[in-house]
C-alpha positions in Angstrom: -0.3 -0.1 0.1 0.5 3.7 -1.0 1.8 6.0 2.6 -0.7 8.7 2.5 -0.3 12.2 0.9 -1.1 15.0 2.7 -2.3 17.8 0.3 -2.2 21.9 1.6 -4.4 24.4 1.2 -3.0 25.3 -2.1 -3.3 22.1 -3.5 -7.0 21.4 -2.6 -8.2 25.1 -3.9 -6.8 25.2 -7.0 -8.0 21.6 -7.4 -11.3 22.8 -6.8 -11.7 26.1 -8.7 -10.0 23.1 -11.4 -13.6 21.1 -11.1 -15.4 24.1 -11.1 -14.0 25.8 -14.1 -14.2 21.9 -16.1 -18.1 22.3 -15.0 -18.8 25.3 -16.8 -16.7 24.2 -19.8 -19.7 21.2 -20.4 -22.1 23.0 -19.1 -21.1 26.0 -21.6 -20.2 22.6 -24.8 -23.8 21.4 -23.6 -25.6 25.1 -24.6 -23.8 25.5 -27.1 -25.0 21.8 -28.8 -28.7 22.4 -26.8 -29.0 26.4 -28.1 -31.8 25.9 -31.0 -33.3 22.5 -29.1 -33.3 24.9 -26.1 -35.1 27.4 -27.9 -37.4 25.7 -30.2 -38.4 24.4 -26.8 -39.4 27.6 -24.8 -41.1 28.6 -27.8 -43.5 25.9 -27.4 -44.0 25.9 -23.5 -45.1 29.3 -24.8 -46.9 29.3 -27.3 -49.2 26.3 -25.3 -49.5 28.8 -22.3 -50.6 31.6 -24.9 -52.9 28.4 -26.4 -53.6 28.5 -22.3 -54.3 31.6 -21.7 -56.9 32.6 -24.7 -59.1 29.6 -23.6 -58.4 31.0 -19.9 -60.4 34.1 -22.0 -62.6 32.7 -23.4 -63.8 30.7 -20.5 -64.2 34.3 -17.9 -66.2 35.5 -21.0 -69.0 32.6 -21.4 -69.3 32.6 -17.7 -69.5 36.1 -18.0 -72.1 35.7 -20.0 -73.8 33.0 -18.5 -73.7 34.9 -15.1 -75.8 37.6 -16.7 -78.0 35.6 -18.8 -79.3 33.9 -15.5 -79.8 37.5 -13.5 -81.5 38.6 -17.1 -83.8 35.4 -16.5 -84.0 35.9 -13.1 -85.2 39.1 -13.5 -87.1 38.3 -15.8 -89.0 35.7 -13.4 -89.3 38.1 -10.7 -90.9 40.3 -13.0 -93.7 37.7 -13.3 -93.9 36.0 -10.5 -94.6 39.9 -9.1 -97.6 40.9 -12.1 -99.3 36.9 -11.5 -99.4 37.9 -7.6 -100.8 41.8 -8.6 -102.8 39.6 -10.7 -104.1 36.9 -7.5 -104.3 39.8 -5.5 -106.8 41.2 -8.1 -108.6 38.8 -8.5 -109.0 37.7 -4.4 -110.2 41.2 -4.8 -113.0 40.9 -6.5 -114.3 37.9 -5.3 -114.2 39.5 -2.5 -116.7 42.2 -3.2 -118.8 39.8 -5.1 -119.4 37.7 -2.2 -120.3 41.1 0.5 -122.1 42.3 -2.9 -123.9 38.7 -2.3 -123.8 39.2 1.7 -126.1 42.6 1.0 -128.0 41.1 -1.2 -129.2 38.0 1.0 -129.0 40.5 4.0 -131.9 42.7 2.7 -133.9 39.7 0.4 -134.0 39.0 4.8 -135.3 42.8 5.5 -137.4 42.8 2.3 -139.3 39.5 3.9 -139.0 40.5 7.3 -140.6 43.6 6.4 -143.5 42.4 4.1 -144.5 39.9 6.8 -144.8 42.4 9.6 -147.2 44.0 7.2 
């Protein structure tokens, strides 16, 4: 077995610097080799994101239109219910007036019959 070789600080630092330079050089070479592929992938991602954004805008517009339509339908239903309620109230008032007139006519007939019996 060989003996342990002691490295000083300067030797360790120079080895570390050399390793960092080699790593940076390797990344630089890979970036140059893959540059067009990376740019194409980036463009594809951006196009996909733009399409998703457009679809989101369309969905938001459809949702706003649906909400507006539902509000209009709800308002129309409320107006219809209000008109029907008013019509029912008028019919009820007319029925009560007719009933009151019938009761008055019956009461008058009883009064007239009572007066006729007394004569």
